[in-house]
KOLNU-292160 format. One line per field, with one value per residue (C-alpha): residue number from 1; residue in three letters; x negated, y, z negated. Coordinates in pm, 1 decimal, padded with zeros to 6 digits, m for minus. Last residue first. Example, Ala and Ser with C-alpha at 12.3 -4.5 7.8 and 13.67 -1.06 7.14 Angstrom:
<pts>
pos = 2  1
code = SER  ALA
u = m01367.0  m01230.0
v = m00106.0  m00450.0
w = m00714.0  m00780.0
</pts>
This chain:
<pts>
pos = 475  474  473  472  471  470  469  468  467  466  465  464  463  462  461  460  459  458  457  456  455  454  453  452  451  450  449  448  447  446  445  444  443  442  441  440  439  438  437  436  435  434  433  432  431  430  429  428  427  426  425  424  423  422  421  420  419  418  417  416  415  414  413  412  411  410  409  408  407  406  405  404  403  402  401  400  399  398  397  396  395  394  393  392  391  390  389  388  387  386  385  384  383  382  381  380  379  378  377  376  375  374  373  372  371  370  369  368  367  366  365  364  363  362  361  360  359  358  357  356  355  354  353  352  351  350  349  348  347  346  345  344  343  342  341  340  339  338  337  336  335  334  333  332  331  330  329  328  327  326  325  324  323  322  321  320  319  318  317  316  315  314  313  312  311  310  309  308  307  306  305  304  303  302  301  300  299  298  297  296  295  294  293  292  291  290  289  288  287  286  285  284  283  282  281  280  279  278  277  276  275  274  273  272  271  270  269  268  267  266  265  264  263  262  261  260  259  258  257  256  255  254  253  252  251  250  249  248  247  246  245  244  243  242  241  240  239  238  237  236  235  234  233  232  231  230  229  228  227  226  225  224  223  222  221  220  219  218  217  216  215  214  213  212  211  210  209  208  207  206  205  204  203  202  201  200  199  198  197  196  195  194  193  192  191  190  189  188  187  186  185  184  183  182  181  180  179  178  177  176  175  174  173  172  171  170  169  168  167  166  165  164  163  162  161  160  159  158  157  156  155  154  153  152  151  150  149  148  147  146  145  144  143  142  141  140  139  138  137  136  135  134  133  132  131  130  129  128  127  126  125  124  123  122  121  120  119  118  117  116  115  114  113  112  111  110  109  108  107  106  105  104  103  102  101  100  99  98  97  96  95  94  93  92  91  90  89  88  87  86  85  84  83  82  81  80  79  78  77  76  75  74  73  72  71  70  69  68  67  66  65  64  63  62  61  60  59  58  57  56  55  54  53  52  51  50  49  48  47  46  45  44  43  42  41  40  39  38  37  36  35  34  33  32  31  30  29  28  27  26  25  24  23  22  21  20  19  18  17  16  15  14  13  12  11  10  9  8  7  6  5  4  3  2  1
code = UNK  UNK  UNK  UNK  UNK  UNK  UNK  UNK  UNK  UNK  UNK  UNK  UNK  UNK  UNK  UNK  UNK  UNK  UNK  UNK  UNK  UNK  UNK  UNK  UNK  UNK  UNK  UNK  UNK  UNK  UNK  UNK  UNK  UNK  UNK  UNK  UNK  UNK  UNK  UNK  UNK  UNK  UNK  UNK  UNK  UNK  UNK  UNK  UNK  UNK  UNK  UNK  UNK  UNK  UNK  UNK  UNK  UNK  UNK  UNK  UNK  UNK  UNK  UNK  UNK  UNK  UNK  UNK  UNK  UNK  UNK  UNK  UNK  UNK  UNK  UNK  UNK  UNK  UNK  UNK  UNK  UNK  UNK  UNK  UNK  UNK  UNK  UNK  UNK  UNK  UNK  UNK  UNK  UNK  UNK  UNK  UNK  UNK  UNK  UNK  UNK  UNK  UNK  UNK  UNK  UNK  UNK  UNK  UNK  UNK  UNK  UNK  UNK  UNK  UNK  UNK  UNK  UNK  UNK  UNK  UNK  UNK  UNK  UNK  UNK  UNK  UNK  UNK  UNK  UNK  UNK  UNK  UNK  UNK  UNK  UNK  UNK  UNK  UNK  UNK  UNK  UNK  UNK  UNK  UNK  UNK  UNK  UNK  UNK  UNK  UNK  UNK  UNK  UNK  UNK  UNK  UNK  UNK  UNK  UNK  UNK  UNK  UNK  UNK  UNK  UNK  UNK  UNK  UNK  UNK  UNK  UNK  UNK  UNK  UNK  UNK  UNK  UNK  UNK  UNK  UNK  UNK  UNK  UNK  UNK  UNK  UNK  UNK  UNK  UNK  UNK  UNK  UNK  UNK  UNK  UNK  UNK  UNK  UNK  UNK  UNK  UNK  UNK  UNK  UNK  UNK  UNK  UNK  UNK  UNK  UNK  UNK  UNK  UNK  UNK  UNK  UNK  UNK  UNK  UNK  UNK  UNK  UNK  UNK  UNK  UNK  UNK  UNK  UNK  UNK  UNK  UNK  UNK  UNK  UNK  UNK  UNK  UNK  UNK  UNK  UNK  UNK  UNK  UNK  UNK  UNK  UNK  UNK  UNK  UNK  UNK  UNK  UNK  UNK  UNK  UNK  UNK  UNK  UNK  UNK  UNK  UNK  UNK  UNK  UNK  UNK  UNK  UNK  UNK  UNK  UNK  UNK  UNK  UNK  UNK  UNK  UNK  UNK  UNK  UNK  UNK  UNK  UNK  UNK  UNK  UNK  UNK  UNK  UNK  UNK  UNK  UNK  UNK  UNK  UNK  UNK  UNK  UNK  UNK  UNK  UNK  UNK  UNK  UNK  UNK  UNK  UNK  UNK  UNK  UNK  UNK  UNK  UNK  UNK  UNK  UNK  UNK  UNK  UNK  UNK  UNK  UNK  UNK  UNK  UNK  UNK  UNK  UNK  UNK  UNK  UNK  UNK  UNK  UNK  UNK  UNK  UNK  UNK  UNK  UNK  UNK  UNK  UNK  UNK  UNK  UNK  UNK  UNK  UNK  UNK  UNK  UNK  UNK  UNK  UNK  UNK  UNK  UNK  UNK  UNK  UNK  UNK  UNK  UNK  UNK  UNK  UNK  UNK  UNK  UNK  UNK  UNK  UNK  UNK  UNK  UNK  UNK  UNK  UNK  UNK  UNK  UNK  UNK  UNK  UNK  UNK  UNK  UNK  UNK  UNK  UNK  UNK  UNK  UNK  UNK  UNK  UNK  UNK  UNK  UNK  UNK  UNK  UNK  UNK  UNK  UNK  UNK  UNK  UNK  UNK  UNK  UNK  UNK  UNK  UNK  UNK  UNK  UNK  UNK  UNK  UNK  UNK  UNK  UNK  UNK  UNK  UNK  UNK  UNK  UNK  UNK  UNK  UNK  UNK  UNK  UNK  UNK  UNK  UNK  UNK  UNK  UNK  UNK  UNK  UNK  UNK  UNK  UNK  UNK  UNK  UNK  UNK  UNK  UNK  UNK  UNK  UNK  UNK  UNK  UNK  UNK  UNK  UNK  UNK  UNK  UNK  UNK  UNK  UNK  UNK  UNK  UNK  UNK  UNK  UNK
u = m05132.2  m04829.7  m04543.7  m04200.8  m04207.1  m04541.3  m04631.9  m04912.2  m05033.5  m05220.8  m05236.2  m05376.0  m05731.7  m05661.6  m05619.6  m05438.1  m05522.6  m05301.7  m05051.8  m05005.8  m04991.5  m04723.8  m04521.5  m04524.0  m04430.5  m04132.7  m04018.8  m04024.7  m04240.3  m04601.5  m04833.7  m04913.9  m04979.0  m05273.8  m05467.7  m05386.9  m05491.7  m05812.2  m05894.9  m05815.2  m05539.0  m05298.1  m05026.8  m05030.2  m04850.7  m04683.6  m04618.7  m04337.4  m04248.9  m03928.9  m03763.7  m03428.8  m03117.0  m03000.8  m03147.3  m03478.7  m03623.8  m03880.1  m03817.1  m03560.5  m03273.0  m03514.0  m03720.5  m03668.6  m04036.5  m03956.8  m03686.0  m03938.8  m04177.0  m03907.4  m03814.4  m04169.1  m04464.7  m04253.6  m04025.2  m04323.5  m04429.4  m04073.7  m04041.9  m04380.0  m04260.5  m04428.2  m04437.3  m04197.2  m04324.8  m04085.4  m04235.5  m04565.0  m04419.4  m04654.1  m04763.7  m05121.3  m05223.5  m04882.2  m04937.9  m05221.9  m04971.7  m04844.0  m05192.6  m05265.5  m04956.8  m05053.2  m05391.8  m05227.7  m04997.2  m05299.0  m05465.8  m05160.1  m05129.1  m05484.6  m05665.2  m05886.6  m06080.3  m05865.4  m06083.9  m06119.7  m05842.8  m05533.0  m05379.5  m05019.7  m04708.7  m04375.3  m04166.2  m03829.6  m03748.2  m03441.2  m03523.6  m03565.3  m03741.5  m04005.3  m04051.8  m04097.0  m04349.9  m04575.9  m04897.1  m05204.7  m05497.6  m05751.2  m06045.1  m06164.4  m06147.2  m05837.5  m05636.3  m05758.9  m05670.4  m05326.8  m05196.3  m04824.3  m04694.1  m04421.3  m04103.6  m03893.2  m03512.2  m03488.7  m03310.0  m03531.3  m03844.3  m03699.9  m03618.4  m03975.1  m04102.3  m03879.5  m04019.5  m04376.7  m04600.4  m04948.5  m05004.8  m04807.8  m05032.4  m04952.5  m04655.0  m04425.7  m04173.2  m03936.4  m03629.4  m03720.7  m03996.8  m04207.2  m03996.1  m04285.2  m04175.1  m04123.0  m04487.3  m04614.5  m04344.8  m04483.5  m04812.9  m04679.6  m04452.7  m04622.0  m04729.4  m05091.8  m05127.4  m05503.5  m05562.7  m05263.7  m05390.5  m05729.6  m05569.1  m05388.5  m05712.0  m05890.4  m05610.1  m05628.9  m05372.4  m05100.8  m05013.3  m05139.8  m04981.9  m04749.6  m04449.6  m04259.5  m04085.9  m03706.5  m03652.3  m03885.4  m03850.9  m03782.9  m04061.7  m04300.9  m04209.4  m04282.6  m04631.0  m04679.2  m04588.8  m04838.3  m05097.1  m05019.5  m05018.4  m05374.2  m05442.3  m05727.9  m05610.9  m05250.9  m05336.9  m05428.9  m05149.9  m05014.7  m04706.7  m04634.0  m04561.2  m04402.4  m04532.0  m04313.6  m04296.4  m04331.6  m04111.7  m04350.8  m04660.5  m04716.3  m04460.3  m04571.9  m04937.2  m04883.9  m04697.2  m04971.6  m05236.4  m05039.4  m04960.6  m05313.4  m05449.8  m05239.9  m05288.7  m05660.2  m05879.9  m06157.1  m06362.6  m06682.1  m06669.6  m06694.4  m06385.5  m06217.7  m06007.0  m05809.5  m05701.6  m05413.9  m05484.7  m05358.6  m05076.5  m04980.6  m04690.7  m04781.0  m04546.2  m04760.0  m04699.4  m05037.3  m05203.3  m04997.6  m05192.0  m05517.9  m05368.4  m05201.9  m05529.0  m05739.7  m05488.7  m05481.8  m05860.3  m05880.9  m05654.5  m05938.3  m05846.7  m05873.9  m05632.5  m05399.5  m05190.1  m04843.8  m04869.0  m04661.7  m04753.2  m04978.6  m05051.5  m05412.0  m05565.9  m05325.7  m05429.9  m05796.2  m05764.3  m05595.6  m05883.7  m06159.9  m05996.8  m05944.3  m06313.8  m06422.9  m06157.6  m06274.9  m06631.7  m06515.7  m06297.3  m06578.9  m06405.6  m06402.1  m06758.4  m06677.3  m06457.3  m06756.8  m06921.5  m06587.9  m06515.9  m06843.8  m06997.1  m06739.6  m06436.1  m06595.2  m06671.4  m06307.1  m06165.9  m06392.1  m06732.5  m06750.9  m06983.8  m06862.9  m06658.3  m06470.4  m06682.6  m06635.1  m06258.7  m06237.4  m06129.9  m05815.4  m05687.2  m05401.4  m05063.6  m04733.1  m04879.9  m04593.4  m04631.5  m04465.0  m04145.8  m04199.0  m04250.9  m04387.0  m04582.5  m04535.5  m04321.6  m04457.3  m04284.6  m04241.1  m03904.6  m03790.7  m03422.7  m03189.0  m02977.6  m02904.5  m02608.4  m02750.8  m03091.4  m02942.9  m02743.7  m03006.9  m03285.2  m03108.6  m03107.3  m03245.5  m03080.8  m03129.7  m03425.7  m03572.2  m03862.0  m03647.1  m03692.2  m03502.4  m03638.1  m03472.6  m03631.6  m03559.3  m03542.9  m03634.4  m03685.9  m03452.4  m03475.1  m03251.2  m03331.7  m03209.0  m02896.8  m03010.3  m02988.9  m03173.5  m03526.1  m03516.0  m03442.4  m03210.6  m03169.7  m03514.8  m03676.3  m03797.9  m03825.5  m03976.3  m04081.2  m03929.1  m03982.7  m03708.2  m03783.5  m03546.1  m03604.1  m03474.8  m03170.4  m03041.2  m03093.5  m02931.1  m02637.8  m02588.5  m02596.6  m02347.5  m02118.9  m02127.6  m02047.1  m01757.2  m01624.3  m01640.1  m01460.2  m01186.6  m01138.8  m01111.7  m01417.1  m01398.1  m01542.4  m01837.4  m01913.9  m01894.4  m02131.5  m02372.9  m02378.5  m02453.6  m02730.8  m02888.2  m02874.5  m03040.5  m03318.0  m03373.3  m03393.1  m03660.0  m03856.4  m03876.4  m03709.0
v = 03892.8  04009.7  03761.8  03862.4  03630.3  03784.2  04112.0  04346.8  04627.5  04956.9  04962.8  05309.5  05179.4  04941.8  05240.8  05573.7  05901.6  05887.4  05624.1  05777.9  06134.1  06029.9  05867.6  06183.8  06394.6  06175.5  06177.2  06557.0  06796.6  06697.5  06945.5  06723.5  06442.5  06636.7  06680.5  06329.3  06179.6  06380.7  06276.3  05913.3  05685.3  05970.0  05854.7  05514.6  05241.9  04949.1  04660.3  04409.2  04046.7  03981.8  03719.5  03849.7  03778.5  04139.7  04332.4  04482.9  04473.6  04289.6  03937.2  03655.1  03730.5  03951.4  03644.1  03621.6  03710.1  04026.8  04102.3  04073.1  04296.9  04562.0  04521.8  04582.9  04699.6  04831.2  05009.9  05180.5  05314.3  05416.0  05619.2  05779.5  05899.3  05793.3  06089.8  06108.4  06118.0  06307.5  06638.8  06538.3  06589.8  06448.1  06199.9  06079.8  06302.2  06260.6  05885.2  05965.2  06046.9  05688.2  05550.3  05812.5  05718.7  05353.3  05440.4  05571.9  05271.8  05039.6  05236.9  05183.4  04816.2  04769.2  04458.0  04686.1  04696.4  04494.8  04290.0  04073.6  04125.1  04165.5  04420.1  04366.5  04585.0  04432.4  04488.1  04351.4  04451.5  04672.6  04781.1  05149.6  05059.4  04864.1  05160.7  05395.6  05160.0  05185.7  05015.7  05216.1  05043.4  04765.1  04977.6  04698.1  04910.8  05103.7  04790.9  04628.9  04925.4  04953.8  04596.0  04598.7  04241.8  04189.8  03987.6  03735.2  03747.4  03591.9  03889.6  04144.8  03974.1  03964.1  04336.2  04408.7  04194.7  04376.9  04712.1  04593.5  04506.3  04653.7  04670.7  04358.6  04315.8  03984.3  03788.6  03643.5  03371.1  03332.6  03373.1  03252.0  03262.0  02944.0  02750.2  02659.6  02894.4  03173.6  03159.5  03200.9  03458.1  03670.5  03713.7  03802.4  03653.3  03317.3  03115.5  03222.6  03084.5  03090.3  03392.2  03576.4  03501.3  03646.0  03970.0  04003.0  03940.6  04208.6  04451.6  04380.0  04289.3  04154.6  03855.7  03671.0  03370.9  03258.4  03027.7  02967.4  02661.6  02625.8  02436.6  02147.1  01897.5  02164.2  02386.0  02090.4  02016.6  02375.4  02347.3  02018.8  02189.4  02461.8  02186.1  02041.8  02388.6  02425.4  02639.7  02886.1  03140.5  03140.0  03257.4  03086.5  02829.1  02838.1  02644.8  02828.6  02657.8  02795.5  02777.0  02909.3  02580.2  02313.7  02462.0  02347.2  02198.2  01824.6  01754.3  02060.4  01966.0  01617.6  01758.1  02008.9  01736.1  01514.8  01794.1  01934.2  01582.2  01505.9  01837.3  01817.0  01992.4  02239.2  02430.5  02221.8  02243.2  02622.2  02798.1  02819.5  02506.6  02294.8  02542.0  02491.0  02688.2  02515.5  02703.5  02966.7  03136.5  03236.1  03316.9  03341.3  03114.1  03233.3  02891.7  02801.7  03056.5  02866.2  02533.1  02682.2  02832.9  02522.9  02290.8  02513.9  02524.7  02147.7  02101.4  02248.8  02460.3  02770.9  02956.1  03226.9  03393.0  03542.0  03716.0  03774.9  03951.7  04227.2  04480.3  04549.8  04357.7  04071.7  04040.6  04068.9  03790.1  03569.2  03622.1  03567.7  03241.8  03132.1  03194.0  02957.4  02702.3  02694.4  02620.0  02334.1  02199.2  02195.6  02201.0  02575.4  02645.7  02673.5  02975.1  03205.7  03102.9  03149.2  03492.2  03677.5  03683.0  03480.8  03649.9  03995.0  03949.7  03865.2  04147.0  04440.3  04529.7  04656.8  04567.5  04326.2  04513.9  04208.4  03898.9  03725.4  03773.3  03624.7  03286.0  03451.6  03582.2  03834.6  03910.0  04024.8  04142.4  04200.3  04456.3  04383.3  04580.5  04933.1  05069.6  05423.6  05550.0  05846.3  05634.2  05283.9  05192.0  04816.4  04783.1  04485.3  04406.0  04418.3  04715.9  04589.8  04797.1  05116.0  05031.8  04989.8  05312.7  05543.3  05398.0  05460.7  05158.0  04817.6  04501.1  04131.0  04074.8  03726.7  03578.0  03315.9  03499.3  03790.3  04115.2  04455.6  04733.5  05058.8  05414.2  05768.4  05913.4  05648.3  05592.4  05380.1  05352.0  05362.3  05574.4  05804.2  05513.8  05370.4  05512.2  05467.6  05094.1  04968.4  04887.6  04996.2  05011.9  05280.0  05292.4  05570.2  05403.2  05171.7  04797.6  04615.2  04257.1  03962.3  03671.8  03877.4  03960.4  03605.0  03577.4  03917.2  03834.3  03503.4  03680.1  03941.6  03666.2  03492.0  03821.2  03877.2  03527.8  03584.7  03916.1  03754.9  03473.8  03707.3  03681.9  03493.6  03178.1  03377.9  03512.9  03166.3  03033.7  03322.2  03258.5  02891.8  02975.9  03216.2  02951.4  02694.9  02940.4  03027.2  02656.6  02602.3  02915.2  02794.1  02987.2
w = m11388.5  m11584.1  m11571.5  m11440.9  m11142.5  m11046.7  m11215.3  m11110.4  m11334.6  m11299.4  m10920.5  m10850.5  m10887.4  m10596.9  m10364.6  m10363.9  m10189.5  m09879.1  m09991.2  m10335.5  m10201.4  m09952.4  m10228.8  m10438.4  m10136.1  m10052.5  m10414.4  m10417.0  m10621.3  m10567.9  m10741.8  m11040.7  m10792.1  m10643.6  m10967.3  m11088.3  m10755.0  m10760.8  m11117.2  m11047.1  m11174.9  m11247.7  m11005.6  m11180.6  m10986.9  m11164.1  m10927.3  m10900.2  m10832.8  m11022.5  m10803.4  m10685.3  m10890.4  m10904.7  m10611.4  m10712.6  m10363.4  m10150.7  m10278.0  m10279.2  m10041.2  m09845.2  m09757.9  m09382.1  m09327.1  m09130.9  m09387.5  m09669.4  m09473.4  m09444.0  m09811.8  m09938.0  m09726.8  m09438.6  m09688.3  m09851.8  m09511.8  m09419.6  m09738.9  m09673.6  m09335.1  m09012.0  m08778.7  m08484.5  m08128.4  m07902.8  m08019.0  m07859.3  m07509.2  m07247.3  m07514.3  m07559.8  m07852.3  m08018.1  m08039.9  m08277.8  m08553.5  m08553.2  m08605.7  m08872.1  m09076.5  m09047.4  m09195.7  m09512.3  m09530.5  m09512.3  m09790.9  m10009.3  m09914.0  m10037.1  m09913.3  m09705.7  m09379.1  m09144.3  m08915.2  m09227.5  m09344.9  m09129.8  m09371.0  m09259.0  m09267.3  m09166.4  m08853.9  m08738.3  m08381.8  m08337.0  m07982.1  m08066.5  m08389.3  m08197.2  m07962.6  m08261.1  m08416.2  m08112.5  m08227.2  m08132.1  m07965.4  m08008.6  m08119.1  m08347.1  m08662.5  m08553.1  m08480.4  m08801.8  m09021.5  m08858.5  m08881.5  m08789.0  m08826.8  m08566.6  m08613.6  m08423.9  m08431.3  m08084.0  m07927.6  m08104.2  m07977.1  m07625.9  m07629.6  m07738.7  m07452.8  m07202.8  m07322.4  m07279.5  m07573.9  m07605.0  m07981.2  m08071.3  m08379.1  m08549.6  m08423.3  m08689.4  m08611.2  m08906.7  m08681.4  m08336.3  m08076.4  m08049.6  m07801.3  m07569.6  m07289.9  m07542.1  m07647.7  m07291.8  m07217.2  m07498.3  m07313.2  m06969.9  m06704.8  m06711.6  m06406.4  m06442.2  m06798.2  m06855.9  m06634.3  m06783.3  m07133.0  m07039.6  m06919.0  m07253.6  m07444.5  m07242.7  m07329.3  m07704.7  m07968.9  m07744.6  m07962.7  m08267.7  m08443.3  m08720.6  m08690.4  m09012.4  m09157.4  m09185.5  m08857.8  m08946.4  m08660.5  m08399.8  m08531.0  m08527.0  m08165.8  m08067.4  m08216.7  m08029.8  m07701.4  m07788.8  m07817.9  m07474.5  m07317.4  m07446.3  m07750.8  m07802.8  m07544.0  m07680.4  m08031.1  m08357.1  m08332.6  m08687.5  m08799.8  m09122.9  m09454.5  m09769.7  m10126.9  m10409.6  m10598.2  m10332.9  m10061.3  m09786.8  m09948.8  m09899.4  m09628.3  m09433.9  m09485.6  m09345.4  m09046.4  m08979.6  m08987.1  m08747.7  m08500.8  m08505.4  m08471.1  m08162.3  m07981.6  m08058.0  m08314.8  m08247.7  m08502.8  m08483.6  m08104.3  m08106.7  m07965.7  m07625.9  m07675.9  m07925.7  m08191.4  m08437.4  m08754.8  m09068.1  m09232.8  m09485.0  m09661.1  m10016.1  m10304.0  m10614.6  m10915.2  m11045.7  m11053.4  m10746.2  m10541.8  m10603.7  m10503.8  m10195.1  m10079.6  m10135.8  m09969.2  m09661.6  m09629.3  m09674.7  m09371.7  m09160.4  m08855.8  m09070.0  m09302.7  m09175.1  m09442.5  m09477.4  m09813.8  m10125.7  m10452.3  m10323.1  m10598.1  m10500.2  m10789.8  m10720.2  m10356.1  m10447.4  m10704.9  m10444.5  m10202.6  m10459.3  m10566.7  m10205.8  m10133.9  m10409.8  m10321.3  m09959.7  m10066.3  m10284.7  m10004.4  m09748.9  m09410.3  m09467.5  m09353.1  m08981.3  m09056.0  m09098.2  m08771.5  m08588.8  m08728.4  m08693.8  m08345.4  m08150.5  m08302.7  m08281.4  m07911.7  m07842.4  m08056.1  m07986.7  m08126.5  m08483.6  m08768.5  m09032.6  m09294.2  m09418.0  m09358.5  m09695.6  m09696.5  m09346.4  m09479.1  m09624.2  m09292.4  m09336.5  m09179.1  m09330.4  m09661.3  m09904.8  m10182.8  m10515.0  m10566.0  m10700.3  m11052.5  m11078.2  m11377.7  m11612.2  m11839.0  m11880.4  m12205.1  m12226.7  m12400.1  m12606.2  m12545.9  m12843.4  m12733.2  m12381.6  m12257.9  m12408.1  m12261.3  m11914.6  m11918.5  m12067.9  m11854.8  m11526.2  m11294.8  m11218.2  m11345.4  m11415.9  m11185.2  m11203.9  m11398.2  m11570.3  m11901.3  m11751.3  m11611.0  m11653.5  m11448.7  m11623.5  m11498.6  m11582.8  m11235.5  m11095.1  m10721.2  m10502.8  m10134.5  m09776.5  m09801.9  m09518.8  m09277.3  m08976.8  m09007.2  m09385.6  m09341.6  m09613.2  m09983.4  m10092.2  m10434.6  m10671.0  m11050.5  m11262.7  m11583.4  m11844.6  m11815.2  m12004.8  m12109.9  m12151.6  m12390.3  m12684.3  m12473.6  m12491.1  m12865.9  m12926.6  m12703.2  m12884.7  m13221.2  m13101.4  m12971.2  m13308.1  m13479.3  m13240.4  m13303.1  m13679.6  m13645.2  m13432.4  m13682.8  m13985.6  m14209.5  m14538.0  m14385.6  m14257.5  m14606.2  m14763.1  m14490.0  m14542.8  m14919.3  m14854.2  m14608.5  m14856.6  m15132.3  m14903.1  m14816.7  m15182.1  m15270.7  m14999.4  m15097.5  m15457.5  m15739.1
</pts>
């Protein structure tokens, strides 16, 4: 008998069988078939699973952790469930399982502040901020008017993010529109969520890196219309920092925010004491660094200020009032000798904070290494306190929060990323606590979740990131 005749005969027998079934049994069988088809496009990732539901410094119910857990991801690249393996697998019997037991699944890391053009100058020798900019940064950035050159660096940059488990980043490009196009094009190949913008800079920099208030406004507007909310791309209005923008240009930045209220504002603030003094000279009528930005309407929800190392109490209160956020960049602040960010003060005022690598002054793309250095920054506050007991150490839970849900909240994206809430985009990372011999040796002696996380952030690096998934697809 031919295959075609056999197939027809099988279909006929099935039809007779279905007709003989009671109506409710037939409906149940149809439902079972639909469930099986739907579940066949869903994947269960089995491992230890951790994500955050709140800030560990504000609540004891800050996270959900499943030692033997499952992250259930639909064909649309979104989270369908996260919970105990036994429960989820029993409710989804037809779902294929990727067995990753012995590993830890966490939401993809979010970098709240990074410079992609500075990828090629990471690890450039010392000095402090202003000297470092003139010696290394500006000469490097001058090359990014060449689109082909920019694409080459953007590819390396995006690959480094993925290798280190970073699935979302708030990125500074250069003054050249081509640099923004290159980054967004490269990120789109991986469906990666990137927030970026053209640097606005019309003074106190080399002539070949200057724009004007008018051109910065026009170029930014064109880029917003081209990229904002195209796929997962989002745009950030990006005055580099107050010293490199005239009042006229900062006025244009404020105008863009009024015209496009759902874009971001991304800049630097209060990183270095010499920088702060310079701002006061340039804006003598201002009441401090933040007041300069406030006076041009730049502080609001989705405004992210990198560093904030030397903020006053009234400035922290102002940031909280406007819903602005700070990107805490520990490796950069240590590398340039800028100072020690006071996370405890930010918490006291309720300011949103996310972790940032700030490559290239930052010395690593790794969120894990950045967390490890953040712990040291907070510890060093004890050395300068009259009563060291008033300075609380940075817990591992808080570190992971700042690199996932905390950063998502800082970027006003916690309804999409940063946790395994049902319906969120399934950006996630698989961490291997046995990635190196030392890590394996030490992890075997870690007994609590907090201790396991602390070992990962202290001894881990890109080798610890076994897999990175973006919208449910392995990279």
